[in-house]
N, C-alpha and C positions, 0 to 999 in steps of 0.2 A: 537527464531528461526522463528516464523511466520513473524516477522517484516522483517527480511532479505530475507525470501522466497518471500514475496509480493513485495519487492523492485526489486528483480531479475525478477519476473514475469512481473512487469510493464515495466521494461526496455526492456525485450525480446519481449514483445507484442506491444510495442509502446504506452502504456497507461502512464498516469502521476498521481503520488500520490499528491493530493492537500493538504491533511492534514493527520496527524497521531497523535492520542491522546492515552495516557496510563492513566488508572485510576484503581488502584488496580490490579486485575487479568484480566482486560478487555482492549483490544486494539480496537480502532475504526479508520477505514481508510475511506478516501473519495478519490475515484479514478476517474479521468477523462478518459473516453474511447478514445483511439486513433482512428484516421481515417483510 
């Protein structure tokens, strides 16, 4: 659920998800801030 929520958040706010990594129970996101 967090993955989809962050994708929607980024799209809605003009940010860009640079990378998304899953390792076990951990999700790591790198988000480029929109202008």
